[in-house]
All heavy atoms as a GROMACS GRO file, in nm:
protein
  619
    1MET      N    1  14.273   4.533   6.408
    1MET     CA    2  14.129   4.548   6.408
    1MET      C    3  14.094   4.611   6.544
    1MET      O    4  14.136   4.563   6.651
    1MET     CB    5  14.061   4.413   6.392
    1MET     CG    6  13.917   4.420   6.393
    1MET     SD    7  13.832   4.260   6.353
    1MET     CE    8  13.952   4.143   6.313
    2PRO      N    9  14.012   4.719   6.544
    2PRO     CA   10  13.974   4.781   6.668
    2PRO      C   11  13.898   4.686   6.758
    2PRO      O   12  13.821   4.607   6.712
    2PRO     CB   13  13.883   4.897   6.625
    2PRO     CG   14  13.913   4.921   6.484
    2PRO     CD   15  13.962   4.791   6.429
    3ARG      N   16  13.928   4.692   6.886
    3ARG     CA   17  13.863   4.604   6.982
    3ARG      C   18  13.718   4.645   7.014
    3ARG      O   19  13.644   4.566   7.071
    3ARG     CB   20  13.944   4.595   7.110
    3ARG     CG   21  14.077   4.530   7.090
    3ARG     CD   22  14.149   4.527   7.218
    3ARG     NE   23  14.280   4.469   7.201
    3ARG     CZ   24  14.314   4.352   7.248
    3ARG    NH1   25  14.232   4.283   7.322
    3ARG    NH2   26  14.435   4.302   7.229
    4ASP      N   27  13.680   4.766   6.979
    4ASP     CA   28  13.550   4.812   7.021
    4ASP      C   29  13.439   4.775   6.922
    4ASP      O   30  13.325   4.815   6.936
    4ASP     CB   31  13.550   4.965   7.041
    4ASP     CG   32  13.596   5.040   6.915
    4ASP    OD1   33  13.648   4.978   6.820
    4ASP    OD2   34  13.580   5.162   6.914
    5ASN      N   35  13.476   4.695   6.817
    5ASN     CA   36  13.371   4.651   6.725
    5ASN      C   37  13.287   4.543   6.790
    5ASN      O   38  13.339   4.447   6.850
    5ASN     CB   39  13.431   4.593   6.598
    5ASN     CG   40  13.477   4.707   6.504
    5ASN    OD1   41  13.413   4.807   6.493
    5ASN    ND2   42  13.590   4.683   6.434
    6PRO      N   43  13.156   4.552   6.768
    6PRO     CA   44  13.069   4.444   6.824
    6PRO      C   45  13.093   4.313   6.750
    6PRO      O   46  13.142   4.311   6.636
    6PRO     CB   47  12.927   4.494   6.798
    6PRO     CG   48  12.936   4.614   6.716
    6PRO     CD   49  13.080   4.659   6.706
    7ASP      N   50  13.057   4.207   6.812
    7ASP     CA   51  13.079   4.071   6.753
    7ASP      C   52  13.015   4.055   6.617
    7ASP      O   53  13.073   3.990   6.528
    7ASP     CB   54  13.022   3.961   6.848
    7ASP     CG   55  13.108   3.949   6.973
    7ASP    OD1   56  13.224   3.992   6.973
    7ASP    OD2   57  13.056   3.888   7.071
    8TRP      N   58  12.900   4.116   6.595
    8TRP     CA   59  12.833   4.097   6.466
    8TRP      C   60  12.912   4.160   6.353
    8TRP      O   61  12.910   4.108   6.240
    8TRP     CB   62  12.689   4.150   6.469
    8TRP     CG   63  12.677   4.300   6.478
    8TRP    CD1   64  12.663   4.372   6.594
    8TRP    CD2   65  12.668   4.396   6.372
    8TRP    NE1   66  12.652   4.507   6.567
    8TRP    CE2   67  12.653   4.522   6.434
    8TRP    CE3   68  12.676   4.386   6.237
    8TRP    CZ2   69  12.646   4.639   6.356
    8TRP    CZ3   70  12.664   4.502   6.162
    8TRP    CH2   71  12.649   4.625   6.220
    9ILE      N   72  12.988   4.270   6.379
    9ILE     CA   73  13.071   4.326   6.275
    9ILE      C   74  13.188   4.233   6.245
    9ILE      O   75  13.225   4.210   6.129
    9ILE     CB   76  13.119   4.469   6.314
    9ILE    CG1   77  13.002   4.565   6.310
    9ILE    CG2   78  13.234   4.517   6.224
    9ILE    CD1   79  13.036   4.706   6.352
   10ILE      N   80  13.247   4.181   6.345
   10ILE     CA   81  13.358   4.086   6.331
   10ILE      C   82  13.314   3.963   6.249
   10ILE      O   83  13.381   3.921   6.156
   10ILE     CB   84  13.416   4.048   6.467
   10ILE    CG1   85  13.480   4.174   6.532
   10ILE    CG2   86  13.521   3.939   6.452
   10ILE    CD1   87  13.515   4.154   6.678
   11GLU      N   88  13.198   3.911   6.280
   11GLU     CA   89  13.143   3.799   6.210
   11GLU      C   90  13.115   3.829   6.062
   11GLU      O   91  13.146   3.753   5.972
   11GLU     CB   92  13.015   3.747   6.273
   11GLU     CG   93  13.040   3.680   6.406
   11GLU     CD   94  12.913   3.642   6.479
   11GLU    OE1   95  12.809   3.618   6.409
   11GLU    OE2   96  12.912   3.640   6.603
   12ARG      N   97  13.058   3.947   6.034
   12ARG     CA   98  13.030   3.988   5.896
   12ARG      C   99  13.158   4.006   5.820
   12ARG      O  100  13.165   3.975   5.701
   12ARG     CB  101  12.947   4.118   5.890
   12ARG     CG  102  12.809   4.111   5.947
   12ARG     CD  103  12.709   4.038   5.853
   12ARG     NE  104  12.710   4.079   5.717
   12ARG     CZ  105  12.623   4.164   5.665
   12ARG    NH1  106  12.527   4.217   5.739
   12ARG    NH2  107  12.627   4.196   5.538
   13ARG      N  108  13.266   4.059   5.884
   13ARG     CA  109  13.396   4.072   5.819
   13ARG      C  110  13.451   3.937   5.780
   13ARG      O  111  13.504   3.919   5.672
   13ARG     CB  112  13.488   4.145   5.911
   13ARG     CG  113  13.570   4.255   5.847
   13ARG     CD  114  13.666   4.311   5.942
   13ARG     NE  115  13.625   4.446   5.976
   13ARG     CZ  116  13.649   4.508   6.087
   13ARG    NH1  117  13.724   4.447   6.179
   13ARG    NH2  118  13.611   4.629   6.109
   14ARG      N  119  13.438   3.842   5.868
   14ARG     CA  120  13.485   3.705   5.842
   14ARG      C  121  13.406   3.642   5.726
   14ARG      O  122  13.462   3.576   5.637
   14ARG     CB  123  13.475   3.620   5.965
   14ARG     CG  124  13.582   3.648   6.066
   14ARG     CD  125  13.581   3.542   6.178
   14ARG     NE  126  13.667   3.590   6.286
   14ARG     CZ  127  13.634   3.597   6.413
   14ARG    NH1  128  13.514   3.562   6.450
   14ARG    NH2  129  13.717   3.641   6.501
   15ASP      N  130  13.276   3.662   5.728
   15ASP     CA  131  13.187   3.608   5.622
   15ASP      C  132  13.229   3.670   5.487
   15ASP      O  133  13.234   3.600   5.386
   15ASP     CB  134  13.041   3.643   5.645
   15ASP     CG  135  12.987   3.564   5.765
   15ASP    OD1  136  13.044   3.466   5.807
   15ASP    OD2  137  12.877   3.608   5.813
   16LEU      N  138  13.255   3.798   5.485
   16LEU     CA  139  13.297   3.866   5.362
   16LEU      C  140  13.428   3.806   5.311
   16LEU      O  141  13.443   3.772   5.194
   16LEU     CB  142  13.314   4.018   5.388
   16LEU     CG  143  13.382   4.097   5.272
   16LEU    CD1  144  13.292   4.101   5.151
   16LEU    CD2  145  13.412   4.237   5.321
   17GLY      N  146  13.524   3.788   5.402
   17GLY     CA  147  13.653   3.733   5.363
   17GLY      C  148  13.641   3.590   5.309
   17GLY      O  149  13.706   3.557   5.206
   18GLU      N  150  13.562   3.514   5.372
   18GLU     CA  151  13.540   3.374   5.326
   18GLU      C  152  13.473   3.368   5.189
   18GLU      O  153  13.510   3.293   5.104
   18GLU     CB  154  13.456   3.297   5.426
   18GLU     CG  155  13.529   3.261   5.552
   18GLU     CD  156  13.439   3.193   5.654
   18GLU    OE1  157  13.329   3.139   5.615
   18GLU    OE2  158  13.477   3.183   5.771
   19ARG      N  159  13.375   3.461   5.168
   19ARG     CA  160  13.307   3.468   5.037
   19ARG      C  161  13.401   3.506   4.928
   19ARG      O  162  13.405   3.448   4.822
   19ARG     CB  163  13.189   3.566   5.049
   19ARG     CG  164  13.091   3.557   4.936
   19ARG     CD  165  12.964   3.635   4.963
   19ARG     NE  166  12.903   3.596   5.088
   19ARG     CZ  167  12.896   3.673   5.200
   19ARG    NH1  168  12.946   3.793   5.199
   19ARG    NH2  169  12.838   3.628   5.308
   20ILE      N  170  13.486   3.606   4.958
   20ILE     CA  171  13.587   3.651   4.859
   20ILE      C  172  13.682   3.538   4.828
   20ILE      O  173  13.715   3.508   4.711
   20ILE     CB  174  13.659   3.776   4.907
   20ILE    CG1  175  13.566   3.895   4.902
   20ILE    CG2  176  13.783   3.804   4.820
   20ILE    CD1  177  13.617   4.022   4.972
   21ALA      N  178  13.733   3.469   4.931
   21ALA     CA  179  13.831   3.358   4.909
   21ALA      C  180  13.763   3.246   4.828
   21ALA      O  181  13.823   3.192   4.734
   21ALA     CB  182  13.879   3.306   5.044
   22ASP      N  183  13.640   3.212   4.861
   22ASP     CA  184  13.569   3.107   4.789
   22ASP      C  185  13.551   3.141   4.640
   22ASP      O  186  13.572   3.059   4.548
   22ASP     CB  187  13.435   3.076   4.850
   22ASP     CG  188  13.443   3.006   4.985
   22ASP    OD1  189  13.552   2.956   5.017
   22ASP    OD2  190  13.342   3.006   5.055
   23LEU      N  191  13.510   3.266   4.612
   23LEU     CA  192  13.489   3.311   4.476
   23LEU      C  193  13.623   3.321   4.401
   23LEU      O  194  13.630   3.286   4.281
   23LEU     CB  195  13.423   3.446   4.472
   23LEU     CG  196  13.274   3.446   4.514
   23LEU    CD1  197  13.224   3.590   4.536
   23LEU    CD2  198  13.186   3.379   4.410
   24ARG      N  199  13.727   3.361   4.471
   24ARG     CA  200  13.861   3.366   4.409
   24ARG      C  201  13.907   3.230   4.366
   24ARG      O  202  13.954   3.209   4.255
   24ARG     CB  203  13.959   3.426   4.504
   24ARG     CG  204  14.104   3.426   4.453
   24ARG     CD  205  14.203   3.477   4.551
   24ARG     NE  206  14.205   3.415   4.680
   24ARG     CZ  207  14.263   3.295   4.707
   24ARG    NH1  208  14.316   3.226   4.613
   24ARG    NH2  209  14.257   3.245   4.831
   25VAL      N  210  13.893   3.132   4.457
   25VAL     CA  211  13.933   2.994   4.426
   25VAL      C  212  13.851   2.940   4.310
   25VAL      O  213  13.899   2.871   4.222
   25VAL     CB  214  13.928   2.904   4.555
   25VAL    CG1  215  13.946   2.761   4.522
   25VAL    CG2  216  14.032   2.952   4.654
   26ALA      N  217  13.718   2.963   4.316
   26ALA     CA  218  13.627   2.915   4.209
   26ALA      C  219  13.668   2.974   4.075
   26ALA      O  220  13.645   2.911   3.972
   26ALA     CB  221  13.485   2.944   4.242
   27ALA      N  222  13.723   3.092   4.074
   27ALA     CA  223  13.771   3.157   3.953
   27ALA      C  224  13.910   3.116   3.913
   27ALA      O  225  13.973   3.171   3.822
   27ALA     CB  226  13.761   3.310   3.968
   28HIS      N  227  13.966   3.015   3.985
   28HIS     CA  228  14.097   2.960   3.956
   28HIS      C  229  14.213   3.061   3.976
   28HIS      O  230  14.307   3.057   3.897
   28HIS     CB  231  14.101   2.898   3.815
   28HIS     CG  232  13.989   2.798   3.790
   28HIS    ND1  233  13.985   2.677   3.854
   28HIS    CD2  234  13.880   2.810   3.714
   28HIS    CE1  235  13.876   2.615   3.814
   28HIS    NE2  236  13.810   2.689   3.731
   29HIS      N  237  14.201   3.141   4.077
   29HIS     CA  238  14.307   3.240   4.108
   29HIS      C  239  14.376   3.198   4.236
   29HIS      O  240  14.310   3.163   4.335
   29HIS     CB  241  14.252   3.379   4.128
   29HIS     CG  242  14.225   3.456   4.008
   29HIS    ND1  243  14.327   3.509   3.929
   29HIS    CD2  244  14.110   3.491   3.945
   29HIS    CE1  245  14.272   3.574   3.827
   29HIS    NE2  246  14.144   3.563   3.834
   30THR      N  247  14.508   3.206   4.236
   30THR     CA  248  14.580   3.200   4.358
   30THR      C  249  14.576   3.339   4.421
   30THR      O  250  14.537   3.436   4.352
   30THR     CB  251  14.731   3.162   4.334
   30THR    OG1  252  14.792   3.265   4.254
   30THR    CG2  253  14.741   3.024   4.266
   31GLN      N  254  14.619   3.353   4.543
   31GLN     CA  255  14.626   3.489   4.600
   31GLN      C  256  14.720   3.574   4.517
   31GLN      O  257  14.690   3.691   4.493
   31GLN     CB  258  14.669   3.483   4.748
   31GLN     CG  259  14.560   3.441   4.842
   31GLN     CD  260  14.602   3.455   4.986
   31GLN    OE1  261  14.719   3.458   5.021
   31GLN    NE2  262  14.505   3.464   5.073
   32GLU      N  263  14.829   3.517   4.475
   32GLU     CA  264  14.928   3.590   4.398
   32GLU      C  265  14.872   3.641   4.267
   32GLU      O  266  14.885   3.762   4.232
   32GLU     CB  267  15.052   3.509   4.375
   32GLU     CG  268  15.165   3.582   4.309
   32GLU     CD  269  15.288   3.493   4.300
   32GLU    OE1  270  15.338   3.449   4.401
   32GLU    OE2  271  15.336   3.475   4.184
   33SER      N  272  14.808   3.552   4.191
   33SER     CA  273  14.752   3.593   4.061
   33SER      C  274  14.634   3.694   4.079
   33SER      O  275  14.617   3.784   4.001
   33SER     CB  276  14.706   3.474   3.979
   33SER     OG  277  14.591   3.410   4.037
   34PHE      N  278  14.560   3.675   4.189
   34PHE     CA  279  14.450   3.768   4.214
   34PHE      C  280  14.500   3.908   4.250
   34PHE      O  281  14.443   4.007   4.208
   34PHE     CB  282  14.362   3.713   4.325
   34PHE     CG  283  14.225   3.773   4.330
   34PHE    CD1  284  14.137   3.757   4.226
   34PHE    CD2  285  14.185   3.848   4.443
   34PHE    CE1  286  14.006   3.814   4.232
   34PHE    CE2  287  14.062   3.907   4.444
   34PHE     CZ  288  13.970   3.887   4.342
   35CYS      N  289  14.610   3.914   4.320
   35CYS     CA  290  14.672   4.044   4.356
   35CYS      C  291  14.716   4.117   4.228
   35CYS      O  292  14.704   4.237   4.219
   35CYS     CB  293  14.785   4.025   4.453
   35CYS     SG  294  14.728   3.979   4.620
   36GLU      N  295  14.772   4.039   4.132
   36GLU     CA  296  14.816   4.099   4.006
   36GLU      C  297  14.695   4.159   3.932
   36GLU      O  298  14.706   4.268   3.875
   36GLU     CB  299  14.881   3.994   3.922
   36GLU     CG  300  15.020   3.954   3.970
   36GLU     CD  301  15.082   3.843   3.887
   36GLU    OE1  302  15.036   3.818   3.773
   36GLU    OE2  303  15.178   3.780   3.938
   37VAL      N  304  14.584   4.090   3.934
   37VAL     CA  305  14.466   4.137   3.861
   37VAL      C  306  14.402   4.257   3.933
   37VAL      O  307  14.359   4.354   3.868
   37VAL     CB  308  14.361   4.024   3.850
   37VAL    CG1  309  14.230   4.076   3.795
   37VAL    CG2  310  14.420   3.912   3.768
   38THR      N  311  14.393   4.256   4.066
   38THR     CA  312  14.326   4.361   4.139
   38THR      C  313  14.414   4.477   4.178
   38THR      O  314  14.363   4.586   4.206
   38THR     CB  315  14.264   4.305   4.271
   38THR    OG1  316  14.370   4.250   4.350
   38THR    CG2  317  14.161   4.198   4.240
   39GLY      N  318  14.544   4.457   4.185
   39GLY     CA  319  14.633   4.563   4.230
   39GLY      C  320  14.647   4.570   4.379
   39GLY      O  321  14.709   4.660   4.435
   40LEU      N  322  14.584   4.476   4.452
   40LEU     CA  323  14.597   4.473   4.596
   40LEU      C  324  14.730   4.409   4.634
   40LEU      O  325  14.780   4.321   4.564
   40LEU     CB  326  14.485   4.389   4.658
   40LEU     CG  327  14.340   4.439   4.639
   40LEU    CD1  328  14.245   4.334   4.691
   40LEU    CD2  329  14.322   4.570   4.711
   41SER      N  330  14.783   4.447   4.752
   41SER     CA  331  14.899   4.381   4.802
   41SER      C  332  14.858   4.241   4.857
   41SER      O  333  14.739   4.226   4.896
   41SER     CB  334  14.968   4.461   4.912
   41SER     OG  335  14.890   4.462   5.026
   42ARG      N  336  14.948   4.153   4.860
   42ARG     CA  337  14.914   4.018   4.909
   42ARG      C  338  14.873   4.028   5.058
   42ARG      O  339  14.778   3.958   5.102
   42ARG     CB  340  15.035   3.923   4.891
   42ARG     CG  341  14.998   3.785   4.934
   42ARG     CD  342  15.060   3.681   4.842
   42ARG     NE  343  15.008   3.549   4.877
   42ARG     CZ  344  15.079   3.443   4.878
   42ARG    NH1  345  15.205   3.448   4.845
   42ARG    NH2  346  15.029   3.329   4.909
   43ARG      N  347  14.948   4.107   5.136
   43ARG     CA  348  14.911   4.122   5.278
   43ARG      C  349  14.771   4.179   5.294
   43ARG      O  350  14.694   4.132   5.380
   43ARG     CB  351  15.013   4.211   5.347
   43ARG     CG  352  14.986   4.229   5.496
   43ARG     CD  353  14.996   4.097   5.570
   43ARG     NE  354  14.956   4.117   5.704
   43ARG     CZ  355  14.880   4.032   5.774
   43ARG    NH1  356  14.837   3.922   5.716
   43ARG    NH2  357  14.844   4.058   5.898
   44ASN      N  358  14.734   4.277   5.211
   44ASN     CA  359  14.602   4.334   5.221
   44ASN      C  360  14.491   4.227   5.186
   44ASN      O  361  14.393   4.215   5.257
   44ASN     CB  362  14.590   4.453   5.125
   44ASN     CG  363  14.465   4.538   5.150
   44ASN    OD1  364  14.397   4.527   5.256
   44ASN    ND2  365  14.433   4.620   5.057
   45LEU      N  366  14.519   4.151   5.083
   45LEU     CA  367  14.425   4.048   5.045
   45LEU      C  368  14.413   3.940   5.160
   45LEU      O  369  14.304   3.900   5.190
   45LEU     CB  370  14.462   3.979   4.915
   45LEU     CG  371  14.371   3.868   4.864
   45LEU    CD1  372  14.229   3.919   4.844
   45LEU    CD2  373  14.425   3.802   4.742
   46GLN      N  374  14.526   3.905   5.214
   46GLN     CA  375  14.526   3.805   5.322
   46GLN      C  376  14.444   3.858   5.440
   46GLN      O  377  14.366   3.785   5.502
   46GLN     CB  378  14.667   3.774   5.369
   46GLN     CG  379  14.746   3.693   5.271
   46GLN     CD  380  14.889   3.676   5.305
   46GLN    OE1  381  14.946   3.767   5.372
   46GLN    NE2  382  14.954   3.573   5.262
   47ARG      N  383  14.460   3.987   5.474
   47ARG     CA  384  14.387   4.043   5.586
   47ARG      C  385  14.236   4.050   5.554
   47ARG      O  386  14.156   4.023   5.641
   47ARG     CB  387  14.437   4.187   5.619
   47ARG     CG  388  14.577   4.181   5.682
   47ARG     CD  389  14.628   4.320   5.712
   47ARG     NE  390  14.537   4.408   5.784
   47ARG     CZ  391  14.508   4.402   5.912
   47ARG    NH1  392  14.570   4.313   5.991
   47ARG    NH2  393  14.424   4.486   5.964
   48ILE      N  394  14.200   4.080   5.432
   48ILE     CA  395  14.059   4.083   5.395
   48ILE      C  396  13.999   3.940   5.401
   48ILE      O  397  13.894   3.919   5.462
   48ILE     CB  398  14.039   4.144   5.252
   48ILE    CG1  399  14.074   4.292   5.253
   48ILE    CG2  400  13.901   4.118   5.201
   48ILE    CD1  401  14.085   4.353   5.115
   49GLU      N  402  14.069   3.848   5.340
   49GLU     CA  403  14.017   3.710   5.336
   49GLU      C  404  14.010   3.646   5.478
   49GLU      O  405  13.922   3.559   5.502
   49GLU     CB  406  14.099   3.622   5.244
   49GLU     CG  407  14.075   3.656   5.098
   49GLU     CD  408  14.140   3.560   4.999
   49GLU    OE1  409  14.221   3.473   5.042
   49GLU    OE2  410  14.110   3.568   4.882
   50SER      N  411  14.095   3.685   5.565
   50SER     CA  412  14.094   3.626   5.701
   50SER      C  413  13.991   3.699   5.791
   50SER      O  414  13.967   3.656   5.903
   50SER     CB  415  14.232   3.635   5.766
   50SER     OG  416  14.268   3.766   5.793
   51GLY      N  417  13.936   3.811   5.746
   51GLY     CA  418  13.844   3.885   5.827
   51GLY      C  419  13.911   3.984   5.920
   51GLY      O  420  13.843   4.050   6.000
   52GLU      N  421  14.042   3.999   5.910
   52GLU     CA  422  14.115   4.092   5.994
   52GLU      C  423  14.111   4.231   5.938
   52GLU      O  424  14.111   4.330   6.015
   52GLU     CB  425  14.261   4.050   6.005
   52GLU     CG  426  14.282   3.920   6.078
   52GLU     CD  427  14.430   3.875   6.067
   52GLU    OE1  428  14.516   3.961   6.040
   52GLU    OE2  429  14.452   3.759   6.088
   53GLY      N  430  14.107   4.244   5.808
   53GLY     CA  431  14.109   4.373   5.746
   53GLY      C  432  13.972   4.431   5.720
   53GLY      O  433  13.875   4.361   5.713
   54ASP      N  434  13.969   4.560   5.712
   54ASP     CA  435  13.846   4.632   5.684
   54ASP      C  436  13.865   4.698   5.545
   54ASP      O  437  13.921   4.807   5.534
   54ASP     CB  438  13.828   4.742   5.790
   54ASP     CG  439  13.686   4.789   5.802
   54ASP    OD1  440  13.598   4.737   5.731
   54ASP    OD2  441  13.659   4.874   5.886
   55PRO      N  442  13.823   4.627   5.440
   55PRO     CA  443  13.851   4.672   5.303
   55PRO      C  444  13.784   4.805   5.269
   55PRO      O  445  13.674   4.834   5.313
   55PRO     CB  446  13.795   4.562   5.215
   55PRO     CG  447  13.695   4.489   5.297
   55PRO     CD  448  13.738   4.505   5.441
   56ARG      N  449  13.858   4.884   5.194
   56ARG     CA  450  13.801   5.009   5.144
   56ARG      C  451  13.705   4.977   5.030
   56ARG      O  452  13.711   4.870   4.969
   56ARG     CB  453  13.912   5.100   5.093
   56ARG     CG  454  14.001   5.152   5.204
   56ARG     CD  455  14.098   5.250   5.153
   56ARG     NE  456  14.226   5.179   5.141
   56ARG     CZ  457  14.332   5.222   5.073
   56ARG    NH1  458  14.326   5.340   5.009
   56ARG    NH2  459  14.440   5.158   5.072
   57TYR      N  460  13.618   5.074   5.008
   57TYR     CA  461  13.516   5.059   4.903
   57TYR      C  462  13.584   5.032   4.765
   57TYR      O  463  13.540   4.943   4.690
   57TYR     CB  464  13.424   5.178   4.900
   57TYR     CG  465  13.312   5.165   4.799
   57TYR    CD1  466  13.213   5.074   4.819
   57TYR    CD2  467  13.306   5.246   4.687
   57TYR    CE1  468  13.107   5.063   4.724
   57TYR    CE2  469  13.205   5.236   4.594
   57TYR     CZ  470  13.104   5.145   4.616
   57TYR     OH  471  13.002   5.134   4.524
   58GLY      N  472  13.689   5.105   4.738
   58GLY     CA  473  13.760   5.088   4.611
   58GLY      C  474  13.819   4.946   4.602
   58GLY      O  475  13.816   4.889   4.489
   59ASP      N  476  13.866   4.892   4.710
   59ASP     CA  477  13.916   4.754   4.706
   59ASP      C  478  13.804   4.654   4.677
   59ASP      O  479  13.823   4.564   4.594
   59ASP     CB  480  13.974   4.715   4.843
   59ASP     CG  481  14.103   4.797   4.880
   59ASP    OD1  482  14.164   4.856   4.792
   59ASP    OD2  483  14.135   4.796   5.002
   60LEU      N  484  13.691   4.678   4.736
   60LEU     CA  485  13.577   4.587   4.708
   60LEU      C  486  13.534   4.599   4.561
   60LEU      O  487  13.497   4.498   4.500
   60LEU     CB  488  13.462   4.620   4.802
   60LEU     CG  489  13.482   4.585   4.948
   60LEU    CD1  490  13.364   4.633   5.030
   60LEU    CD2  491  13.501   4.436   4.964
   61LEU      N  492  13.537   4.719   4.506
   61LEU     CA  493  13.502   4.739   4.365
   61LEU      C  494  13.601   4.665   4.276
   61LEU      O  495  13.561   4.598   4.178
   61LEU     CB  496  13.497   4.885   4.328
   61LEU     CG  497  13.385   4.967   4.383
   61LEU    CD1  498  13.406   5.115   4.353
   61LEU    CD2  499  13.248   4.917   4.331
   62ARG      N  500  13.730   4.672   4.307
   62ARG     CA  501  13.829   4.600   4.227
   62ARG      C  502  13.813   4.446   4.239
   62ARG      O  503  13.826   4.377   4.137
   62ARG     CB  504  13.971   4.642   4.266
   62ARG     CG  505  14.009   4.779   4.216
   62ARG     CD  506  14.156   4.801   4.225
   62ARG     NE  507  14.201   4.797   4.366
   62ARG     CZ  508  14.240   4.900   4.437
   62ARG    NH1  509  14.246   5.020   4.385
   62ARG    NH2  510  14.281   4.887   4.558
   63ILE      N  511  13.784   4.400   4.360
   63ILE     CA  512  13.765   4.260   4.382
   63ILE      C  513  13.642   4.212   4.306
   63ILE      O  514  13.649   4.108   4.236
   63ILE     CB  515  13.751   4.229   4.530
   63ILE    CG1  516  13.888   4.249   4.602
   63ILE    CG2  517  13.698   4.087   4.558
   63ILE    CD1  518  13.883   4.252   4.755
   64ALA      N  519  13.534   4.283   4.315
   64ALA     CA  520  13.411   4.241   4.246
   64ALA      C  521  13.433   4.238   4.093
   64ALA      O  522  13.388   4.148   4.026
   64ALA     CB  523  13.299   4.340   4.284
   65ALA      N  524  13.501   4.343   4.044
   65ALA     CA  525  13.529   4.348   3.897
   65ALA      C  526  13.613   4.228   3.851
   65ALA      O  527  13.588   4.164   3.751
   65ALA     CB  528  13.594   4.479   3.860
   66ALA      N  529  13.716   4.196   3.932
   66ALA     CA  530  13.804   4.084   3.895
   66ALA      C  531  13.732   3.951   3.899
   66ALA      O  532  13.766   3.857   3.828
   66ALA     CB  533  13.924   4.082   3.989
   67LEU      N  534  13.630   3.940   3.984
   67LEU     CA  535  13.551   3.818   3.998
   67LEU      C  536  13.429   3.817   3.909
   67LEU      O  537  13.352   3.722   3.906
   67LEU     CB  538  13.508   3.799   4.144
   67LEU     CG  539  13.617   3.775   4.242
   67LEU    CD1  540  13.569   3.781   4.385
   67LEU    CD2  541  13.687   3.638   4.214
   68ASP      N  542  13.407   3.931   3.832
   68ASP     CA  543  13.292   3.949   3.749
   68ASP      C  544  13.165   3.926   3.827
   68ASP      O  545  13.071   3.854   3.788
   68ASP     CB  546  13.296   3.849   3.628
   68ASP     CG  547  13.200   3.888   3.519
   68ASP    OD1  548  13.171   4.006   3.505
   68ASP    OD2  549  13.153   3.800   3.445
   69GLN      N  550  13.160   3.993   3.943
   69GLN     CA  551  13.044   3.988   4.033
   69GLN      C  552  13.000   4.127   4.070
   69GLN      O  553  13.079   4.222   4.063
   69GLN     CB  554  13.082   3.911   4.163
   69GLN     CG  555  13.121   3.770   4.149
   69GLN     CD  556  13.004   3.678   4.114
   69GLN    OE1  557  12.891   3.706   4.148
   69GLN    NE2  558  13.032   3.573   4.047
   70ARG      N  559  12.878   4.137   4.111
   70ARG     CA  560  12.831   4.266   4.169
   70ARG      C  561  12.883   4.276   4.310
   70ARG      O  562  12.898   4.174   4.378
   70ARG     CB  563  12.676   4.272   4.167
   70ARG     CG  564  12.620   4.270   4.027
   70ARG     CD  565  12.470   4.268   4.036
   70ARG     NE  566  12.421   4.382   4.112
   70ARG     CZ  567  12.349   4.479   4.062
   70ARG    NH1  568  12.308   4.474   3.939
   70ARG    NH2  569  12.312   4.582   4.138
   71ILE      N  570  12.905   4.397   4.355
   71ILE     CA  571  12.960   4.413   4.490
   71ILE      C  572  12.861   4.358   4.596
   71ILE      O  573  12.898   4.312   4.701
   71ILE     CB  574  12.995   4.563   4.515
   71ILE    CG1  575  13.086   4.573   4.635
   71ILE    CG2  576  12.871   4.649   4.528
   71ILE    CD1  577  13.151   4.708   4.651
   72SER      N  578  12.732   4.361   4.560
   72SER     CA  579  12.631   4.311   4.656
   72SER      C  580  12.646   4.163   4.678
   72SER      O  581  12.612   4.113   4.785
   72SER     CB  582  12.488   4.341   4.606
   72SER     OG  583  12.467   4.280   4.480
   73VAL      N  584  12.703   4.088   4.584
   73VAL     CA  585  12.729   3.947   4.604
   73VAL      C  586  12.836   3.925   4.709
   73VAL      O  587  12.829   3.837   4.793
   73VAL     CB  588  12.772   3.881   4.473
   73VAL    CG1  589  12.822   3.737   4.491
   73VAL    CG2  590  12.657   3.882   4.371
   74LEU      N  591  12.937   4.015   4.706
   74LEU     CA  592  13.049   4.007   4.805
   74LEU      C  593  12.993   4.036   4.944
   74LEU      O  594  13.029   3.968   5.040
   74LEU     CB  595  13.157   4.102   4.772
   74LEU     CG  596  13.225   4.090   4.638
   74LEU    CD1  597  13.337   4.192   4.625
   74LEU    CD2  598  13.281   3.950   4.620
   75VAL      N  599  12.911   4.137   4.960
   75VAL     CA  600  12.873   4.178   5.093
   75VAL      C  601  12.738   4.116   5.133
   75VAL      O  602  12.688   4.138   5.244
   75VAL     CB  603  12.864   4.335   5.107
   75VAL    CG1  604  13.001   4.396   5.089
   75VAL    CG2  605  12.764   4.397   5.007
   76ASP      N  606  12.682   4.035   5.043
   76ASP     CA  607  12.560   3.959   5.072
   76ASP      C  608  12.446   4.051   5.116
   76ASP      O  609  12.382   4.031   5.218
   76ASP     CB  610  12.588   3.852   5.180
   76ASP     CG  611  12.476   3.752   5.190
   76ASP    OD1  612  12.404   3.732   5.090
   76ASP    OD2  613  12.459   3.694   5.298
   77CYS      N  614  12.419   4.152   5.033
   77CYS     CA  615  12.310   4.247   5.064
   77CYS      C  616  12.180   4.193   5.012
   77CYS      O  617  12.169   4.133   4.912
   77CYS     CB  618  12.336   4.383   4.998
   77CYS     SG  619  12.473   4.470   5.074
   0.00000   0.00000   0.00000
């Protein structure tokens, strides 16, 4: 993660990751089963859920579809 990001971006990234993890668990998915559904690598999912990764838009679309949610729910718009 670039060090030049302001704290608010880092916090929002963590919030996004926590929201995705919470929704994934509520949908009864392990990280492994969720990766199978979304096509994401486990490492990529781990980085997103921990707030370390900066997910691509396509990744967010796949995650939202797998969770049967709108992307705005993930990013809390």
